[in-house]
C-alpha positions as CSV (number, residue, x, y, z in Angstrom):
1,M,-26.6,-18.1,12.6
2,R,-24.9,-16.0,15.3
3,N,-26.8,-13.7,17.6
4,F,-25.0,-10.8,19.2
5,L,-26.4,-8.6,22.0
6,K,-25.4,-4.9,22.0
7,V,-25.6,-3.1,25.3
8,E,-25.0,0.6,25.8
9,V,-23.9,1.9,29.2
10,K,-23.3,5.6,30.0
11,I,-20.3,6.2,32.3
12,P,-20.1,9.7,33.8
13,N,-16.8,11.7,33.6
14,V,-15.1,9.0,31.7
15,K,-11.3,9.2,31.4
16,S,-9.8,8.6,27.9
17,W,-7.3,5.9,27.3
18,S,-3.9,7.3,26.0
19,G,-0.2,6.5,26.0
20,E,0.4,8.7,29.0
21,N,-2.7,7.5,30.9
22,P,-4.0,4.1,29.8
23,A,-7.2,4.4,31.8
24,F,-9.4,1.3,32.2
25,Y,-12.9,0.4,33.4
26,S,-14.1,-3.1,34.3
27,A,-16.9,-4.7,32.4
28,E,-18.6,-7.7,33.9
29,I,-20.1,-10.1,31.4
30,S,-22.4,-12.9,32.5
31,L,-23.8,-15.8,30.5
32,L,-27.2,-17.1,31.8
33,S,-29.4,-19.9,30.8
34,E,-32.9,-19.9,32.3
35,G,-31.6,-17.9,35.3
36,I,-28.6,-20.1,35.9
37,L,-25.2,-18.5,35.7
38,L,-23.1,-20.5,33.3
39,E,-20.0,-18.3,33.1
40,K,-18.9,-14.9,34.2
41,K,-16.0,-12.8,33.0
42,I,-14.6,-9.4,34.0
43,V,-12.7,-7.6,31.2
44,P,-10.9,-4.3,31.2
45,V,-12.3,-1.6,28.9
46,G,-10.7,1.5,27.6
47,F,-12.2,4.5,25.7
48,R,-10.3,6.5,23.1
49,S,-10.7,8.0,19.7
50,L,-8.2,8.4,16.8
51,V,-9.7,10.4,14.0
52,A,-8.4,11.9,10.8
53,K,-9.2,15.5,9.9
54,G,-7.6,16.8,6.8
55,R,-3.9,15.8,6.8
56,Q,-3.8,15.5,10.6
57,L,-4.6,12.8,13.2
58,F,-6.2,13.5,16.5
59,L,-6.1,11.3,19.6
60,N,-8.9,12.1,22.0
61,G,-9.3,15.5,20.3
62,K,-5.6,16.4,20.4
63,K,-3.3,16.5,17.4
64,I,-0.8,13.6,17.5
65,F,2.3,12.6,15.6
66,L,2.6,8.9,15.2
67,K,6.1,8.0,16.5
68,G,6.0,4.5,15.1
69,L,8.2,1.5,14.5
70,N,7.6,-1.7,12.5
71,Y,7.6,-4.6,14.9
72,L,8.1,-8.1,13.4
73,Y,8.3,-10.4,16.3
74,D,11.1,-13.0,16.3
75,S,13.5,-14.0,19.1
76,P,16.4,-16.4,19.4
77,A,14.9,-18.0,22.5
78,H,11.3,-18.6,21.3
79,G,11.3,-18.0,17.5
80,L,7.9,-16.7,16.3
81,V,6.1,-17.8,19.5
82,M,5.5,-14.7,21.6
83,K,6.4,-15.3,25.3
84,K,5.4,-12.7,27.9
85,R,8.9,-12.3,29.4
86,Q,10.3,-11.5,25.9
87,Y,7.6,-9.1,24.6
88,Q,7.5,-7.3,27.9
89,K,11.2,-6.6,27.5
90,D,10.6,-5.5,23.9
91,I,7.8,-3.1,25.0
92,F,10.1,-1.6,27.6
93,L,12.7,-0.9,24.9
94,L,9.9,0.5,22.6
95,K,8.8,2.9,25.3
96,E,12.4,3.9,26.0
97,L,12.7,4.8,22.3
98,G,9.7,7.2,22.7
99,V,7.6,5.0,20.3
100,N,3.8,5.5,20.8
101,I,2.6,3.1,18.1
102,I,3.9,-0.1,16.4
103,R,3.0,-1.6,13.1
104,S,2.8,-5.3,12.2
105,H,2.4,-7.2,9.0
106,F,0.1,-9.7,10.7
107,P,-2.2,-9.9,13.8
108,F,-0.9,-10.4,17.3
109,P,-2.0,-12.9,20.0
110,E,-4.6,-11.7,22.5
111,E,-2.2,-11.6,25.4
112,F,0.2,-9.3,23.5
113,L,-2.7,-6.9,22.6
114,S,-3.7,-6.8,26.3
115,E,-0.2,-5.9,27.3
116,C,-0.2,-3.1,24.8
117,D,-3.5,-1.9,26.3
118,R,-1.9,-1.8,29.8
119,Q,1.3,-0.1,28.6
120,G,-0.5,2.5,26.5
121,L,1.2,1.4,23.3
122,M,-1.0,1.9,20.2
123,V,-1.0,-0.8,17.5
124,W,-1.5,-0.8,13.7
125,I,-2.1,-4.3,12.4
126,D,-2.3,-5.6,8.8
127,I,-4.0,-8.6,7.4
128,P,-1.3,-10.5,5.6
129,V,-2.2,-9.3,2.1
130,Y,1.4,-8.9,1.2
131,C,3.2,-8.1,-2.1
132,L,0.4,-9.4,-4.4
133,S,1.7,-8.2,-7.8
134,P,0.4,-10.3,-10.7
135,E,1.9,-9.8,-14.1
136,K,0.1,-7.3,-16.4
137,G,-1.8,-8.8,-19.3
138,K,-2.6,-12.0,-17.3
139,G,-6.2,-13.1,-17.5
140,K,-7.2,-14.5,-14.1
141,T,-5.1,-13.2,-11.2
142,V,-5.2,-13.4,-7.4
143,F,-7.3,-10.3,-7.4
144,S,-10.0,-11.9,-9.6
145,D,-9.8,-15.3,-7.9
146,K,-12.8,-15.7,-5.6
147,S,-11.0,-18.0,-3.2
148,Y,-8.3,-15.3,-2.6
149,Q,-11.0,-12.7,-2.1
150,K,-12.9,-15.0,0.4
151,L,-9.7,-15.6,2.3
152,A,-8.8,-11.9,2.6
153,L,-12.3,-11.1,3.8
154,R,-12.2,-13.9,6.4
155,M,-8.8,-12.7,7.6
156,M,-10.1,-9.2,8.0
157,E,-13.2,-10.4,9.9
158,E,-11.2,-12.6,12.2
159,M,-8.7,-9.8,12.9
160,I,-11.4,-7.3,13.8
161,R,-13.4,-9.7,15.9
162,Q,-10.3,-10.4,18.0
163,S,-8.9,-6.9,18.3
164,R,-11.8,-4.3,18.1
165,N,-12.3,-4.1,21.8
166,H,-8.6,-3.4,22.6
167,P,-8.1,0.3,23.0
168,A,-4.5,-0.1,21.9
169,V,-5.6,-1.1,18.4
170,V,-6.2,2.0,16.4
171,I,-5.5,1.2,12.7
172,Y,-6.3,-1.7,10.4
173,G,-4.1,-2.2,7.4
174,I,-5.7,-3.6,4.3
175,G,-2.5,-4.5,2.5
176,N,1.2,-4.0,1.9
177,E,3.1,-3.3,-1.3
178,C,0.6,-4.8,-3.8
179,E,-0.3,-3.9,-7.3
180,T,-3.2,-1.4,-7.0
181,E,-3.7,0.0,-10.6
182,S,-5.9,-2.7,-12.1
183,L,-9.7,-2.8,-11.9
184,A,-9.5,-6.3,-10.4
185,A,-7.3,-4.9,-7.6
186,E,-9.7,-2.1,-7.0
187,R,-12.6,-4.4,-6.6
188,F,-10.5,-6.7,-4.3
189,F,-9.5,-4.0,-1.9
190,R,-12.8,-2.2,-2.0
191,K,-14.5,-5.3,-0.7
192,I,-11.9,-5.6,2.1
193,C,-12.6,-1.9,3.1
194,Q,-16.3,-2.5,3.0
195,K,-16.0,-5.5,5.3
196,A,-13.8,-3.5,7.8
197,R,-16.2,-0.5,7.9
198,E,-19.2,-2.8,8.4
199,M,-17.6,-4.2,11.5
200,D,-15.7,-1.3,13.1
201,D,-15.0,2.4,12.8
202,K,-11.3,2.3,13.2
203,L,-9.1,4.1,10.6
204,L,-8.0,2.1,7.6
205,A,-4.5,2.4,6.1
206,Y,-2.6,1.0,3.1
207,A,1.2,0.7,2.9
208,S,2.3,1.4,-0.7
209,L,5.7,0.5,-2.3
210,Y,7.5,3.7,-3.0
211,G,4.3,5.7,-3.0
212,R,2.5,3.7,-5.7
213,V,-0.9,4.0,-4.1
214,G,-3.0,3.5,-7.2
215,R,-6.8,3.1,-6.8
216,V,-6.6,2.3,-3.1
217,G,-5.7,5.9,-2.1
218,K,-9.3,7.0,-2.2
219,M,-10.6,4.1,-0.2
220,V,-8.4,4.4,2.9
221,D,-8.1,7.0,5.7
222,I,-4.3,7.0,5.9
223,V,-1.9,6.7,3.0
224,G,1.3,4.9,3.9
225,V,4.6,5.0,1.9
226,N,7.2,2.2,2.2
227,E,10.4,3.7,0.8
228,Y,14.0,2.7,0.8
229,W,15.7,5.4,-1.3
230,G,19.2,5.7,0.0
231,W,19.5,2.0,0.6
232,Y,18.3,-0.6,-2.0
233,D,19.2,1.8,-4.8
234,V,22.8,2.1,-3.6
235,I,23.8,-1.2,-2.0
236,D,25.2,-2.6,-5.2
237,K,27.6,0.3,-5.6
238,G,30.1,-1.1,-3.1
239,E,30.6,0.1,0.5
240,K,31.2,3.8,0.0
241,V,28.4,6.4,-0.4
242,K,29.7,10.0,-0.2
243,K,26.2,11.5,0.2
244,I,22.8,10.1,1.0
245,N,20.6,11.1,-2.0
246,L,16.9,11.5,-1.0
247,E,15.8,13.6,-4.0
248,K,13.4,10.9,-5.2
249,L,11.8,10.8,-1.7
250,K,11.3,14.6,-1.8
251,E,9.7,14.3,-5.3
252,K,7.3,11.5,-4.1
253,L,6.3,13.4,-1.0
254,K,5.6,16.5,-3.0
255,E,3.5,14.5,-5.4
256,L,1.4,12.7,-2.7
257,T,0.8,15.8,-0.6
258,G,-0.5,17.5,-3.7
259,R,-2.8,14.6,-4.6
260,Y,-4.2,13.6,-1.2
261,K,-5.7,15.8,1.5
262,K,-5.5,13.1,4.1
263,P,-3.0,11.8,6.6
264,L,0.3,10.7,5.1
265,V,2.7,8.4,7.0
266,I,6.1,6.9,6.1
267,S,5.1,3.3,6.9
268,E,8.6,1.8,6.2
269,F,12.1,3.0,5.7
270,G,15.6,1.9,6.9
271,A,19.0,0.5,6.1
272,D,20.7,-2.7,7.2
273,A,23.2,-2.4,10.0
274,I,25.5,-5.4,10.6
275,P,25.8,-5.7,14.4
276,G,29.2,-4.3,15.6
277,Y,30.2,-2.9,12.2
278,I,31.4,0.6,13.1
279,S,32.6,3.0,10.4
280,R,33.6,6.6,11.0
281,S,33.2,7.2,7.2
282,C,29.7,5.8,7.4
283,R,30.2,2.9,5.0
284,L,27.2,1.0,3.7
285,W,26.0,-1.8,6.0
286,S,27.5,-0.2,9.1
287,E,25.6,0.9,12.2
288,D,26.9,4.4,11.5
289,Y,25.3,4.5,8.0
290,S,22.0,3.3,9.4
291,A,22.0,6.0,12.1
292,R,22.9,8.7,9.6
293,F,20.3,7.4,7.2
294,L,17.6,7.8,9.8
295,K,18.7,11.3,10.7
296,K,18.8,12.5,7.0
297,S,15.4,10.9,6.4
298,F,13.8,12.8,9.2
299,E,15.3,16.0,7.9
300,V,13.3,15.5,4.8
301,F,10.1,14.4,6.5
302,K,9.8,17.6,8.6
303,K,9.6,19.6,5.4
304,Y,6.3,17.9,4.3
305,P,3.0,17.3,6.1
306,V,3.9,13.8,7.3
307,C,2.0,12.9,10.4
308,G,3.7,9.6,11.3
309,T,6.9,7.6,10.7
310,F,7.6,3.9,11.1
311,P,11.2,2.9,10.6
312,F,11.9,-0.7,9.7
313,C,12.3,-2.2,12.1
314,F,12.6,-2.9,15.9
315,S,14.9,-5.9,15.8
316,D,17.0,-8.0,13.4
317,Y,15.1,-11.2,12.4
318,K,15.3,-14.3,10.3
319,D,14.5,-13.4,6.7
320,P,14.8,-16.1,4.0
321,S,13.7,-13.7,1.3
322,K,17.0,-11.9,1.3
323,Y,19.6,-13.3,-1.1
324,I,22.8,-14.5,0.4
325,N,25.8,-12.1,0.0
326,K,28.8,-10.8,2.0
327,Y,26.4,-9.3,4.6
328,W,23.0,-11.0,4.4
329,D,23.3,-14.5,5.8
330,G,19.6,-15.4,6.3
331,M,19.0,-12.4,8.6
332,N,17.5,-9.0,8.0
333,Y,19.7,-6.5,9.8
334,K,17.5,-3.4,9.6
335,G,16.8,-3.7,13.4
336,L,17.5,-0.9,15.8
337,V,18.4,-3.8,18.2
338,T,20.1,-7.1,17.4
339,Y,18.4,-10.4,17.3
340,D,19.2,-10.9,21.0
341,R,18.2,-7.3,21.8
342,R,21.5,-5.5,22.1
343,L,21.2,-1.8,21.2
344,K,22.7,-0.6,17.9
345,K,23.6,3.0,17.0
346,P,20.4,3.8,15.1
347,F,18.5,3.0,18.4
348,F,20.0,6.1,20.0
349,T,19.5,8.2,16.9
350,L,15.8,7.4,16.8
351,R,15.4,7.9,20.5
352,A,16.9,11.4,20.3
353,I,14.5,12.2,17.4
354,Y,11.4,10.9,19.0
355,K,12.1,12.4,22.4
356,S,12.8,15.8,20.8
357,K,10.2,18.5,20.2
358,R,9.9,17.4,16.6
359,G,8.5,14.0,17.7
360,D,5.4,15.8,19.1
361,T,4.5,18.0,16.1
């Protein structure tokens, strides 16, 4: 049995933590045994609120647009091991882009979260419940398997215990691109939501594949849409695309805004850009097409009550899930920067968008 001591302290005239002013206070924690000091630790503490009201999000009482970016850490020097020198460079580039929040498919190390606290960079972290899509008609599935449920609940509990006192962490993701229509899936995700809400009051989000939210939509505070219209639906047509067709995106956004009166974010979108492939005619796989794709996508988003956008992704990274072809060679090239952090054309496109007036609406 674990015993936890809850202490409430009133601080007069507290300053809120935010991206522009990541204000901190020091909390001294002492561990005593029969009057003898066993250990003492001083930790920084920040205070902020991110709440959902209707279709909008408010940070410390002010409406905010989430200028996000998916951040899947990988680097040629350290691989998946996060080193301070590398992630500090990444955060510098993220701030240069005008990004105020990043999204990850998995939890981060403590040191990285602390750096985000100091830099005023908000974080949305998922538990790795990723692409669970059992075939229809199957009897027992991952959603009805008690061991899977137990594992998912343990991951959520561990993630919250590690991150709940970091002011940078503002959203917990309960899953990404899963099947959400079955009753078993509904029970699976409802238990995850219950666990999260028992432990913390942060907002919960789900990232759906092409807006197929299913039964999870009513459970979460934020509805996320992972969509790649204008990319995966055209890459088999060769290299030329005369016009980026985003009509299906418009239809889906119209449908979702009619169905949900809660915050809607575009949690993933993007196109691969082979480093150094420049094309004045914006051929597929070029940096120019990726940049144009971003621009056209934002032109659609601004016509709907979208309150956050998360292009995919910050940097190119090793991705064995992609089949090998003329362009994919074991790497995912949707990054705004290359694997070794050289800036690509879409970097400058997103920076112009996020640092414009639109990025603050």
